[in-house]
N, C-alpha and C positions, 0 to 999 in steps of 0.2 A: 130795509131788514136785512136779516141773516137766517139763514133755515137753521134751525135746530138738532142738523142730522147728528151732533156730537155732544148734545147738552148731558151733562151729567153734574152732580155736583160732587165733584174726587177733593174739595178743600173745603176749608171755612175760611171767608177773610171777610164776612161781614156776620151778623148775629143772625139773620133770618138761615144760615145755609148749615144742615145737617146731614152730615155724613151718611151719617146710620140710616137714612130715610130713602129707600133709591126712587128715581124717576121713573116715570113710566114714559120710556120713549114713544110709545105710539101717540099714549096719547097728549104727550106734550106737541108733538108735529102736530096734531087733530085741531089743538087748542090755538098754535100758533098759524097755522092755514085760515082757521074761520076770523082772528085780528087782520090777516091778510085781506082776506076775501072782504070784509066789511069795510076796511077802508077803500078798498077799490069801487065797491058799492057805493059808496059817498062820493066817488069821482075824483079819488084820487090815483094818481100814478105812484106804482110800489115798486122801487127797483130791487131785486133779492142778491143778497151777497148768498156765495157757498160759504158755507162752515167748513172748519179747517182742522181736520184729527189734531188731538193733543190739545184744543181752545174749546171746554166746553162752555163757558161764558160769553163765546162771539155771540151767541143771541140774541146779548145784548147790545144793538149796535148803536143805542145813541152815545155810548160812553167812547167811540172809536174817532171824532172828531166834533169840530161844533161849525158851521157855516151859516156865512152873511153876505148878502148880496153878492154871490159868484166867489167870495175869499174865504179859505178853510183852515181855520186853526188846527193843528192835528194834535192828538191825543198824545199824551207819554204816562202810561198807568203807573200806579204805584208799587203795585204786586206783584212780581216775576211770572206768575201765572197767565199773567195777561198781557204781557209786553209786547208780544208778536201780533197781537189784534190790530196794532197801532199800524203796521206794515201792510197788512189788506185792506185796510179803510184810503190808505195811502193809493196805494193800487186803483182802487175805484176811483178816488178823485184824478187821479193821472189821468185817465181815461175820458176825461171831458174835459170842459172849458172855463174849469177853477183855478183860482190862484192858491194854489198851496202854502204853507210855512210852519215848517217844521218846529216843534216847541222844545224851549230850553228848559221848560220848568215841568214838574209831573203837573199834569191834569188827565182827568178823566171825559172830556169832551161836554157834549149834551146834558150827562151826568150833574154837572156842576154850571151849565150855564144856560140862561133862557134869554130868549131876544123878544120885544115887545117893539115893533116897528113904530108904532106910533105915541108911544111915552115920553114926553119930553123929547122930542126930534128923533128918538131911536135910541132906546137902552137896554142895557145887557145887564143882567143880575147873575151872580157869579158867587157859586157857595165857596167853603173852605171850612176846614177844623177835621175832617177824617181824611179825605184820599186828595185834595186840590191842594196845589202849594198856592197860598197868597200871593206868590211873585207872579205866577201864571196871569193873574187878573190884569197886572201893568203891561203884560207882552201883549195878550189878547187884545187890548186896547188899542195896542202902537198897530197890532195886523189888522185887526175890522176895522179901526175908524170910528168906532162907538162908544160912547162914556159906559165904564165898567162899574156897577156899585156890589162892594165886596159885602156880605154877608155871611157871618159867622155859625155855623151849625153846633149844637150843644149835646145832640142826643145820640148816641151812638145807631140808637134803631135808624134812624134818618142819616143814614151817612153819605146821601147823594143829595145835593141841590131837588135833583128832580124826584125825591120820595117827601118833600116837605113845603114844594111850592111850584104852581104851575100857571103858565101864560093860557089865559081862555080866551083871549081874542089880543089884537093889536096892543092893547093898552091895559086891560083888565088881568087880573090875577087871582087867585085861591091860594092858601097858604094855609099852614099849620103855625101858630106863634111859638108854642112852647119848642119846637126843634131849635129856634134861632137864639144866639142871646138877648138880654135886655137891649141893648144898645141896637143891634141890629131889629130886634121888634119895634121898636122907636122909629127906626129910617121906615122900614115897611108901613107902618103906621099913618105917616108924615106923607109917604110917596103914593099908596094907593087906601086913601079913606075908607073908599067903597068896595075894598074885597072881598070874595067870598072866605069866610072865616070857617077853616076846619078844625075839628077835635081829635082828641088822640084815638078814638074811635075810626074814626074817617082814615089817619094815616095809617093805623096800624093795618085797615083792609086797604092801603096802597090806591085810598083814592085820589090821591094826589100825584101818583103815579100816572097819570092821562096825557091823551091826545085830544087836541081840541082844533077845528079848521076856522072856529068863532061863533058857529051854530052847533055843529055837532059834536058833544064831548065823548069821547070815549073811553071807557073806566071798567074795570072786570070788574064781575058779578056780585063779588061780595061787597063793594061798595056804594050799597044799596043808598045809605043815607047821605053819603056823597052826591049822590046824582039827584038826591030830593033837594039837596041844594042848589045845585047848577040851574035844576028846572026852574028852583024859584027863584032865579037869577037871570031866566032867560033864556036860557041852553036848553037843547036836545041833549039826553042823556042816551049813550048807545051803550049797552053793558055786554062784554065778552068775556065768556070764564077762560081764566088764564092759571087757574090751579097749582100746576105743572111749575111755570117760569117763577112764580113765589117762590119756589123751594128753595133758589138761587138767589132771590133778595130781590126779584124784579118782577115788572108789570105789563102793559100796556105802553108807556114812554121809554120806560127802559131798553123795548121791544124795534124803538121805534126811531130811526136819525132822521130828522126832519131838512130835506134840503131847502135853500135858499137860496137859488140860481140868481146871479144879475142881469141888468135889464139888457136885452141883447138889442142889438143894433137891426137896423133893417138887413136883410139877406143873412144873418149870422143863424147859427144853429147850435143847442145846445147838445155836446156829444153824448151825456150821462141820461 
């Protein structure tokens, strides 16, 4: 996670950003800290990057890279306002036992990539249409050694995959069908016939911008209906208020980059 020390809405690069509505910096930090504490209380280790002046969107740490089994595919942002964030994330991975690959194509990390370790032997779902170049999907497949399934996003309100689809555990997902093209909807229906299906209300509440450890599903307090749906599917919803981060177009998942280290040999230690 990246602390929201410099979080503001200074520009508009997605439909949710309103430069005329000032961010309450104190509230934003308090809500972010509650998310960090919630994850720690659930037993997860949280590494914190310091925010960088001039990079107000760096709080959305998920966009900085995508890691699978100790291999990291770096981000290359579409908009110049966020470009320098990629360097800060690369420095983090350089400090640990990670194999880092710099990207040749525009992609926004976990914003447009989701990993399901046990689905069909390990599968990456990848979004395109607004931020990530589809050529990055083939590049990520080569870097990560996992099959990548391309999914086309068609609604500007859901500009990243993580606003329209979420991994609930190692093989199950939740998603909002109308965020995807008809062909991509058919692919998802075939691959995940038992998915939790969200509606537009769920998606607009950022109910799919969640983090799940396979049992607990952490999502924002506005996503009440989505919480009920994941509970009905056998998971435990944990709600955290993130109204200020939503002003920039993100919620729980946007604020969390999930680290997936490789399996270490005896005697080795993971530096990060």
